[in-house]
Phi, psi and omega in degrees: 000140179242151169277146177231151176269145180267144173277118175267141175297152178304141183085006179241018186291334185271355180287160174294137180286164180242127182258115176257157179252139177222154178289147185275339186224148165279170176298142187089004176084007180284141177289138178268152177262126189287140182247120183295143178248155178261140184294131174292330176255146172251103183254128176211168177294154174295336175287322179292320169307309183294319179296314178299319180293332178302329176277003186260139183289134178292132188292135177283149170281130172262335184210058187064216176269014177271332178224125171247158176297151172057030169236161175257113187243141174251132173240117181226165180192176167290170182283143173088010184276323183121020184293324179293312180303323172299305188302315178301314175301317171302310189293323181298308180302316186294318184294337186261350186069034186242146176284154181255094184060231184277350183275111188291145171236107185273356184252169181281164174301133185214165181287138179232135170248113176270113176265100180266109184263353180254310187274140176281172179302319179293319178295321180295321180293319180309328184276337191242039180212184171252134176207157179267118184279347179271347182220101178292351181272341179287123188302151181271146186223178176059050184301143179287140178268114187267161176291146184295349174285345190260118181249148176232133182234144179238155173289128177286128184290343172300337183296330187280344188274341179290146180236163182051042173244152177278106188286323183300317183291318184301308182299319179291323174294321176291329168296310177310307188296325183279331175287321178288329179289320184268350183056052179266140181242003174228132179226141170250139180232116183240102001216167178297327175296322175299313177308314186297321184266340181245300187285330180251157185277343180196169178298331179297335178293323180298320178299309184302312177304315181300320176299316184289320183295326178297322177301314182295321176305321175284321184292317187252008180057051182262155174255122180238123179244118190237129173274146175216156170269161168262162169289186182303137190214144182284142176310149162056040171246153186295149177269129180229162179310321183286350170292344184285118182299132180067025187306326181296324180274353188246316194306315185295348182260353192257154175269327183218144175224129172222165183227150173239131184232157182286157176246153185265351179292323178196152186296333176263009178270139169225166175226158177248141178219135180268130185248339178206139177203131173266345185241011176212177180272009179074061185293336185260071179268178176315330179262001181212054178280162177265123187259133178239156172242133175278128179195173166284099178303317181222163178304336180245026183214111176266132186200209179233149170251136177275120179284142176302150183276129170230184178306322183275310192283351173274351178268123185300318180309329185278347177261002182269174188286147177241127175316128180279334187292141172297139185284142174257002176298128179278127175264121179282160180301325177304308181297324173298312182297310180309308182290331169296321176294322181287325179301316179298323174299305186299315179291324174299326183278329181213094182301333184264018175307128186290159177295325181295316179292318183292315177308310186298314176302319190270332186082036183221183184276169177298321179297321182290320179301325179299315178291320175304318183284324173300314173312304183302314181305307174310313176294327178294311180296321179293325178285337175280353178093013176252129185285118188295344187267300190274331187080008187270134183291124185281354173274359178279138184291163180291329182296331187276351179278339183246177173285195181307149181057022171076024184253000000 
């Protein structure tokens, strides 16, 4: 067995050398030519790491704390929720260097490539033009004008006709070729689940591709946003990391994960929740979700509006399912008295408290909460000396209530 010297990266000449063993001979006794190896690790003190990091640029936010520059991010949901619509809208804002509502974009306008593996060209146009939904034969008009920084890529159908090729390598090389040609630093891939079932042979290929994309992110300093599906999932249930399809093969390579889910508040409402973040404290957790409304942002642009935060829509639980069946639980008089007293306390502190918030605090439905709130408001007025019926101050003397001579 022989020793070989390692080629060490610059700046690590003072580190201890590593001795590897290699066979001296091939089968048959022929001498082999020793090949120098590159050390796999770069070891330094923690203080050296801190000093080196001081000279590095702080990553910009591209979509608030959900997407940072030079990171690999996953956006996932069940089918039909609107993740592609949201991703296109985010990409559009990044290409223009603009913030998306309250979600900050700290970067300048830059090139973006959206690898769309789901929508056809006509389907894509249909979302970003004006058309008569009652008559499919009327030509579509007023196409939305995208920024020149925004590029869209589709899978070439001829790709599937090729045999005996490394599909992971082919997808990877295709991405590299186009980002270099367009000088893009931000790419969207919609979606990794589609690649796993159509473009790649197995879920292990998706894991391998994620590993390659992670390497590409570091080598080219790219921002990569990848869309993914959840497996079959009940409507209006909380979003969790385990809902991400192929999560075991994907999660380890990503810096950030967030999800979009439907809301029980309104048919057009959605909410965003952050499930993993390496560059922030995870601001958008289950008690601080972001609520969206699906709508025509412009006559020729279907997308989402970010709604203002309030006591109701920031709580994930308020977006989830409420059983339709009437409750058969018997409410005792003691429970009613307790709820009445608590409702009085809540309404006294905040007369504008929403029925949803009050119902959750009392452990009852909104209809019941409405009754408790009305009783509490009546009691508050009564204690202030004002009749809830007539609005007359009860401390006013009778003489003052009538005309001359108390008549």
